[in-house]
N, C-alpha and C positions, 0 to 999 in steps of 0.2 A: 392279408386277403380282405377284400371289401365285404361290407355287410350284405351287399347285393348278392355276392357269391353264396354266402351261407343261406340266405333266404330263398335263393332259386333252387337249391339242392344240387345234387349231382346225379344226372340220369344214369341208370343201370347200364344202358347200352354203351355209354362212353367207356366203361371199364373193359370192354371186350373188343376194342379195335375199330369201332366206327370212326369215320373221319371227323375231326374236330379241329378248331383253331389251335395252332401250336402255342398260343399265348395262354391257353387254359392252364391254371395252376396244376402242376404235376402231370402234364399232358401225356408223357410217354411212360409214366411210372407203372400203371396197371398192366400195360402191354408187356413191359419188360419181365414181369413175373411169369405170365402164362405163355407168352409167345416169343420171347427172345427179343433182341434189339431190332429186328426187322419187322416185327408185328405179325409174324406168321407162325402158325403152330408147326407146320411141316416144312422142312428144308427141301432143297432140290432132290427129287427122286424118292422122297420119303413117303409120299402118299401112295405110290405104287407098291412100295414094300409093305406098308400097313395093310393095304387091300389084299396083297398076296398072303400076308400073315393071317388075316381074318379068314380068308378062303381055305387056308390050310387046316382050319378047324372044321370045315364042312361047307357044302354049297350054300350060297346066299344070293338073294336078289339085291338090287341097288339100294332100295329103301332100308333093308336090314343092315347093310354095310354102313349107311349114313347114321342110322340110329345107334349102332354099336360103337362107332367112332365117337359119337357124342357121349355115350354112357361111359366109355373107358376114360374119358377126360373129365368126368363129373359134370358134364354140361358146359365146361369152359370152352371147348371147341365144338362147333356145330358144323358138320360137313354139309356142303351145298351140292345140289344136283350138278351145278356148273363145274365142280371140281371132281366129283366121284364118277359121273357118267363118261366124261371124256377119257378119264384114266382107265376105266373099264374097257372102253373101245380100243384104246391103245394096247392094253394087255391082250385083248382078243386078237388084234391085228398082228401082234408079236407071237401069237400061239402060246401064250403063257397061261391063258384061261380058256375055257370052253363055255359056250352059252347054250342052254336048252330052254325051250319055251314050256312052262308048266303053269297051268291055271291062269293064263293070260299074262304071266310075268316072265321076265328073262331071269333064269337062275344061272349063276356063274359058278364054275367049278375049276379048281386048280388042275393044271395039266402036269405031266412029268417035267416038262421044260420050265414051268412056273415054279415047281418045287425046287428045281436045280437053281433057278435065279434067286429064290428066297434063301437057299442054303449058302449062296456065295458070300453073303455078308451078315451072319447072325448077330454080330456086334451092333450093327446099325439098327436091326430090328429090336434088339434088347433095349437100346437107347430110346427108341420111339416109345415103347410101352412103359419104360421107366418115367419118361417125361409125362406121359398120359396119366400115370399113377400119381405123380406129384401134382398134376393139375386137378386130379380128382379130389385130392386132399384140399387144395385151394378152393375148388368149386363148392365144396361143402361149407366153407367159411364165408363165401360171398352171399350177401343178401342186401336189400336196400339200405339197411342201417350201416353195414360195413362199408358201403360205397361212400358214405359221408366221412369216413375216417381216412380213406386213401390220400386225399390232398394234404393231409397233415404229415404224411410219412416223408415226402420229398424234403420239406424244410427240416425235419428231424434228422434225416441222413446228412444233409448239408451242415447243420449245426454240429452233429457228431464228428464229422470229418474235420471241421475247423477246431473244435475243442480238443480233438486228439493231438493236433499240432501244438496247442498251447499247454494242455495239462497232461498229455500222454495217453496212450492207448488204454492202459490199465484202468485209469480213472473213468474214461468213457465207457469201457466195458462194464465196470461195476454199476454205473448209473443205468445203462441200458438193460443189464441183467436184472437189476432191481425192478425197473419198470415192467419188463416182461413178466416177472414173477407176480407183480401186483395185478397185471392184466389177466394172467392165467387164473388167479384166485377169484376173479369176479364171476 
C-alpha cells in the first residue's frame, strides 16, 4: 500500500457501506463482516419481520423503531426513514399493524394478523436478532483507530490462505492464534 494511503487515513464512513471505488484496498472487507456479501444488513423480507418483532414488544412510533434497530446492532446498522416508513405503510396496508395518532405521532401496534405473520417463521426472527447481537459486539470494537487496521486484514487473510497451502493449516493456525493472543493481551 502506498504512503499516500496511510497518510490520507481511512474514513469511518467507508467501513459501513458507503460507495467507494472498488480499487480501494480491502474495499469489501468491512461490509462482509457486518452486512454480508451484498452489503445489506437485512435480507429480503427481514426488515418487515424485524419491525413486527419490535412491535410485538409494545406500541412504537417510527423514530423509536429506527432508534431501536440501531441500538440492537450496536450502531453498526442505522435504519433510515426511507426503509422504515415504507415498510410500516406496507404492514398497515396488509393489516398486520394498526396506526393510532397520539401526541402528533403515529404509533404502530401489532394486530392479531401481524402476530400470526411473525409466528410463521420464528427461526428467521431469531437469526435477525442473533446477527444484530453479533454486530453489536463488532460495533463496540469499531472506532477511528480500529478503522486504520481493517485494510491490513485483507492481505493477512490472503497470506494465511497461501501459507496454509505451503506449510499446512496447523502451522498457520498456530501463528494466527499466537497473534490473536498477543493482540488480546494489549
